[in-house]
C-alpha positions, 0 to 999 in steps of 0.5 A: 500500500501507498499513501498520498496527500490530497490537497485541502483546497479546490474542487474540480466540478464537471457540470453535465447538462441535458439539452434535449428537446424536452428541456424546452418545456415550461419550468415557470411562467417566464422560463423554460427548463433549460433557460432556468437551468442556465440562469442557476448554473451561471450564478453557481459558476459566479459563486465559485472560488478556486474551483475549476468548472467544466461543461458537458452537454448531452442529448443522445450523444455528449459533447465536452464544451470546456475542461475544468477551468478557472475562467469563469467569464468564459464559462458564463458565456458558454452556458448563456449560449446553450440551446436545445439541439446543439447536438445532431440527435435528440434523446437522453444519453445519461450514460454517455453524458456521465462517461464524458464528464468522468473522462474530463475529471479522471486525471484531476488531482483536486481535493474533490472531484464531482460531477453534477448531472442534470436531466428531465428524462429517461435513458434512451441512448445506445452507448455506455450504460448509466450503470457502467458509468456509475461503476467507473465513477465509484472506481475513480472516487468521483461523486456524481450528484444527480438532479431530476427536473420535474414540472410543478403541476400534475397536468404539466407535460413531463410531471414525474412520468418522464424521469427515471428517478430510480436510476438517478438515485442509484447513480448518486448512491453508487458514488457516495453522493445525493439525488435531488429533485427540482420542480421550479427555478427556486428549488433548482437554485437551492439544489446547486447551492446545497451541492456546493456547500456539501462539497466545500464541507468535505475539503475544509482540511487536507485529507490523507488517503490510503489506497492499494496500487492495483485500484488506480490501475483498474480505474485507469484501464476502465476509463481508457475503454470509455474514452475509446468508445466516446472517441469512436462514437464521435467519429467512425461510429457516428450515425448521420442525423435522420 
């Protein structure tokens, strides 16, 4: 066994954001689900200090828009410009979205590594399964907070029925994190604030981790396989839009 000192400051956060067409549905009187999400995330980014933030968006496929960065102004503009349909195929690829976020964080040496994955749908992608991605996150010791977007009235489209809560709970629990739900912009803002507080409380002091030499090797190998699949899906295996 070997020991490693983990720095006591700084969080690397990958924000994985569902931009499928259902995110265009109303979330409040004046905002769509995506517009409300963008506003909340922009405030979340502005409130960071010494935390690097990366951006991943997903529909059926996923796209890494920015690796973890301290350039909060650039990140703010990137989030402000998000629109549904940025990727060619609509759908909800939770597994590929999470896998892309994990690839973004696997080489990080930050004190805390976190994915915050937000969606309003159910997995219907044909790539990496969410369960396999959650297993990899656990191996890499990356916590995955999941957020389910709900409509706030039973008559609204997507009220609960379009969301796979059990899957999102399982992903969060598998990685030592928490699942949240939000039915309006105020609740969503409170969720991101709580996630920031939870992670900040974890790294108030330097921590000492003991680990075996084999565990990182297995995690790196698994991450490499997912990285290869993501590359192939974006190149030779990519299908033309219908």
